[in-house]
Backbone bond lengths (Angstrom), bond angles and torsions (degrees), N, CA, C in turn:
res aa  C-N    CA-C-N  psi(-1)  N-CA   C-N-CA  omega(-1)  CA-C   N-CA-C  phi
1 M - - - 1.452 - - 1.540 108.73 -
2 R 1.309 117.09 141.85 1.453 124.30 177.84 1.503 107.67 -116.10
3 T 1.262 118.10 106.79 1.500 123.82 179.75 1.488 113.13 -124.91
4 I 1.298 117.37 129.34 1.439 122.54 176.57 1.489 107.50 -99.91
5 L 1.313 116.92 113.33 1.456 120.01 -179.19 1.503 114.24 -92.80
6 D 1.329 118.23 -29.12 1.408 118.42 -173.63 1.523 109.79 -150.76
7 L 1.300 117.03 117.01 1.464 119.57 -178.82 1.512 110.74 -90.24
8 Q 1.306 119.78 1.99 1.478 121.97 -179.73 1.503 112.06 -62.77
9 D 1.300 118.63 -31.68 1.461 121.95 -176.55 1.483 114.22 -87.26
10 G 1.386 115.06 13.65 1.422 122.87 173.68 1.523 114.98 88.36
11 A 1.328 118.90 11.92 1.464 120.36 179.73 1.509 111.70 -68.52
12 L 1.325 116.42 141.16 1.438 119.89 -178.85 1.483 110.21 -96.07
13 P 1.339 120.42 155.53 1.445 123.54 -176.09 1.529 113.69 -52.21
14 N 1.311 118.75 -27.21 1.487 120.27 -176.42 1.564 109.23 -92.46
15 A 1.323 117.93 -2.43 1.491 119.47 -178.54 1.486 111.79 -61.98
16 R 1.264 118.94 147.34 1.498 122.24 -179.60 1.515 105.59 -106.78
17 L 1.323 116.81 103.44 1.434 124.28 177.26 1.484 110.62 -111.39
18 Q 1.275 115.51 147.17 1.442 122.05 176.91 1.532 106.84 -99.29
19 P 1.319 120.42 117.50 1.462 119.24 176.96 1.475 111.41 -63.42
20 R 1.291 120.00 143.54 1.416 121.93 175.59 1.520 109.60 -105.75
21 R 1.304 115.06 146.03 1.457 120.08 -178.81 1.511 108.00 -77.39
22 L 1.264 117.53 136.06 1.481 120.52 -179.66 1.542 110.44 -114.23
23 M 1.305 116.32 160.34 1.385 121.54 175.84 1.543 109.59 -59.50
24 T 1.287 117.42 132.40 1.449 118.85 -173.61 1.541 112.61 -101.35
25 T 1.323 118.13 -11.30 1.443 118.39 -176.85 1.500 109.36 -120.90
26 P 1.330 116.96 139.31 1.477 118.97 -178.33 1.518 108.64 -68.20
27 A 1.302 121.11 -24.16 1.430 123.94 179.11 1.566 108.35 -61.77
28 A 1.272 117.88 -32.22 1.434 124.45 -179.91 1.534 112.39 -60.90
29 V 1.358 116.57 -24.14 1.428 119.74 179.02 1.559 111.58 -119.77
30 G 1.334 114.08 23.75 1.465 120.19 171.23 1.493 116.50 85.73
31 C 1.329 117.93 20.45 1.459 121.42 -177.95 1.522 107.43 -81.25
32 K 1.387 114.20 134.65 1.496 119.75 176.30 1.507 109.08 -96.30
33 P 1.310 119.09 153.28 1.483 122.68 177.87 1.509 109.52 -51.90
34 C 1.362 115.30 150.11 1.441 117.58 179.95 1.456 113.85 -65.47
35 W 1.273 118.09 158.47 1.451 131.82 -170.82 1.561 113.37 11.22
36 A 1.298 121.64 -136.59 1.460 123.02 -168.97 1.524 111.56 -85.96
37 S 1.253 119.96 3.96 1.438 124.55 -174.41 1.524 111.19 -103.72
38 S 1.318 118.40 161.96 1.438 120.71 176.54 1.537 110.56 -87.62
39 F 1.349 115.70 -3.57 1.465 124.29 179.57 1.531 109.38 -69.41
40 S 1.313 115.05 136.85 1.486 119.90 172.74 1.530 108.79 -131.04
41 A 1.322 116.38 134.51 1.450 118.10 -179.72 1.554 109.14 -62.66
42 Y 1.313 121.65 -22.86 1.419 122.66 176.90 1.479 115.06 -71.33
43 D 1.363 114.30 -15.90 1.483 119.75 179.21 1.515 113.78 -84.50
44 T 1.352 116.54 -10.59 1.442 125.01 -179.82 1.524 109.03 -90.87
45 P 1.310 120.60 123.18 1.411 121.32 176.89 1.539 112.76 -66.26
46 M 1.294 118.39 137.42 1.464 120.87 179.52 1.543 110.75 -88.89
47 N 1.246 116.76 129.72 1.461 121.91 170.93 1.510 106.13 -120.10
48 V 1.362 112.52 98.69 1.425 119.95 -174.72 1.537 109.46 -130.24
49 E 1.277 114.70 144.48 1.445 120.02 179.39 1.498 112.32 -113.48
50 F 1.331 117.79 119.32 1.480 121.58 179.01 1.512 110.81 -106.73
51 T 1.336 114.88 171.50 1.491 118.95 174.63 1.548 107.39 -104.26
52 A 1.318 115.77 115.60 1.432 122.19 176.09 1.520 110.01 -91.12
53 V 1.310 117.11 135.19 1.478 121.92 -179.06 1.521 106.02 -121.84
54 F 1.313 116.09 127.92 1.523 121.85 179.81 1.501 107.11 -122.24
55 R 1.371 112.67 144.99 1.452 120.08 176.13 1.528 109.31 -137.61
56 Q 1.283 116.80 135.30 1.428 121.12 -179.34 1.572 108.28 -83.04
57 V 1.275 114.65 131.97 1.494 124.67 -179.81 1.502 108.47 -127.83
58 P 1.316 120.01 165.85 1.479 121.05 -179.06 1.592 112.14 -55.61
59 E 1.263 118.50 -31.34 1.466 121.04 -179.02 1.503 115.12 -83.55
60 G 1.337 118.51 -7.86 1.419 124.13 -177.95 1.533 110.70 141.21
61 Y 1.341 115.27 -115.50 1.483 119.50 179.89 1.516 110.74 -135.46
62 I 1.302 116.05 144.40 1.475 120.06 170.93 1.524 104.66 -117.79
63 G 1.365 114.18 154.23 1.468 120.36 -175.90 1.475 107.53 -149.24
64 F 1.383 113.00 155.05 1.451 120.80 177.53 1.473 107.53 -152.96
65 V 1.318 118.53 168.13 1.437 124.62 178.13 1.515 106.49 -114.05
66 E 1.345 117.35 120.44 1.425 126.22 -178.24 1.516 113.03 -50.55
67 E 1.293 117.18 -45.04 1.442 124.15 -170.63 1.567 114.37 -87.67
68 L 1.311 115.95 -5.46 1.486 115.56 -170.20 1.528 108.64 -135.80
69 P 1.356 117.58 89.79 1.444 121.65 -179.41 1.579 109.87 -54.88
70 G 1.315 117.52 136.65 1.411 120.52 179.36 1.501 113.95 102.46
71 A 1.339 117.77 -20.33 1.425 121.89 178.69 1.506 110.69 -88.86
72 N 1.360 116.55 86.93 1.431 124.13 -179.93 1.487 111.89 -126.71
73 T 1.293 119.97 153.31 1.434 120.80 -179.47 1.490 109.49 -159.19
74 Q 1.345 113.86 175.66 1.468 121.27 174.70 1.499 106.40 -151.03
75 G 1.348 115.44 159.07 1.449 123.26 177.27 1.508 112.20 -158.12
76 N 1.297 115.33 159.60 1.461 120.73 178.35 1.512 111.52 -67.31
77 T 1.319 117.24 -34.87 1.459 123.54 178.52 1.481 110.53 -122.89
78 L 1.336 119.25 164.26 1.426 122.28 177.47 1.535 110.69 -62.19
79 E 1.318 117.19 -40.27 1.482 122.99 -179.98 1.565 108.73 -60.37
80 E 1.332 115.87 -44.06 1.466 120.93 -177.82 1.543 108.52 -67.09
81 A 1.295 117.75 -42.94 1.455 122.92 176.23 1.531 111.76 -57.54
82 R 1.333 115.66 -41.49 1.475 120.89 178.16 1.504 112.01 -62.68
83 R 1.336 114.90 -46.25 1.494 120.67 178.37 1.504 108.47 -61.53
84 N 1.305 117.11 -47.96 1.456 119.66 -177.72 1.492 114.14 -64.24
85 L 1.375 116.43 -32.63 1.432 119.47 177.63 1.556 112.70 -70.03
86 Q 1.312 113.83 -36.68 1.457 118.69 175.26 1.542 111.85 -57.30
87 E 1.373 113.13 -44.45 1.479 119.15 -179.45 1.555 107.92 -69.88
88 A 1.326 117.75 -41.70 1.467 118.13 179.91 1.521 112.24 -59.33
89 V 1.289 119.37 -41.12 1.476 124.94 177.10 1.537 108.30 -57.78
90 E 1.264 114.36 -52.64 1.519 119.44 -176.81 1.572 107.76 -60.85
91 L 1.287 118.75 -41.47 1.474 120.94 -179.75 1.500 111.39 -67.43
92 V 1.359 119.47 -41.27 1.403 122.62 -178.97 1.542 109.64 -66.06
93 L 1.299 118.75 -40.67 1.443 121.16 176.88 1.505 112.86 -65.08
94 E 1.355 117.71 -41.85 1.433 122.87 174.78 1.555 110.64 -60.19
95 A 1.311 115.64 -47.39 1.446 119.11 178.82 1.508 114.38 -60.94
96 N 1.382 115.73 -43.98 1.454 117.77 175.40 1.517 113.60 -60.68
97 R 1.300 117.58 -38.62 1.443 121.62 176.31 1.485 110.93 -63.69
98 E 1.341 119.74 -47.53 1.430 123.30 179.43 1.542 111.30 -61.54
99 L 1.308 117.75 -39.37 1.439 119.09 -179.34 1.484 113.23 -66.10
100 I 1.372 118.00 -40.21 1.446 120.60 -179.10 1.568 110.55 -74.88
101 V 1.284 116.08 -31.97 1.483 117.41 176.05 1.520 110.07 -67.10
102 E 1.303 119.81 -43.17 1.424 123.59 176.02 1.545 111.25 -61.09
103 A 1.384 113.51 -45.50 1.457 119.73 -175.31 1.599 112.40 -65.32
104 T 1.332 114.33 -25.87 1.445 117.18 -175.41 1.558 111.24 -111.83
105 K 1.341 116.13 13.53 1.450 122.09 179.31 1.573 110.00 -56.04
106 G 1.301 115.07 129.34 1.473 120.44 -178.78 1.473 114.79 81.42
107 Q 1.339 121.02 -0.92 1.423 124.45 -177.06 1.515 108.51 -103.90
108 S 1.329 117.55 153.50 1.466 120.44 174.85 1.515 107.57 -85.38
109 V 1.326 116.73 114.53 1.468 123.64 179.13 1.510 108.59 -130.45
110 I 1.310 113.73 160.82 1.480 121.71 174.49 1.535 107.27 -116.65
111 R 1.294 112.84 125.48 1.508 119.28 177.23 1.504 104.81 -115.08
112 E 1.331 116.16 129.68 1.455 122.21 175.97 1.487 111.24 -154.87
113 P 1.350 114.79 155.11 1.490 117.44 179.59 1.544 111.82 -63.29
114 L 1.291 116.86 146.40 1.474 123.59 179.20 1.502 107.06 -127.24
115 K 1.322 116.88 118.45 1.468 122.02 178.00 1.467 108.05 -95.72
116 V 1.352 117.74 134.29 1.445 123.40 -179.03 1.536 109.11 -134.65
117 S 1.301 117.17 132.80 1.408 123.27 174.61 1.542 103.95 -114.77
118 A 1.339 113.46 117.92 1.467 118.99 -178.62 1.546 110.05 -128.93
């Protein structure tokens, strides 16, 4: 699979990157449950719908998610690109969670679900 997770480091759309598995639970990096409750926003499954955009190129298909910068992928077929994009979105969300947990380690923060209608 060829998945581009982050273009900030100068990766090009045709670059072949291997996605790395990230820690998926805040507890793995020492995060405590939010405020005085045992509830954690990370314990609530996310049911979100994004807009996937695919374009045919000579090498196959490239795809990205309009609402989620960094969720980009490519595949030899449209079906492969769809599968790869699903995984890219999951990895980007995991990476974002890991980054914020690390950035707020040892700080008092409140984590809670946020519902948005756009």
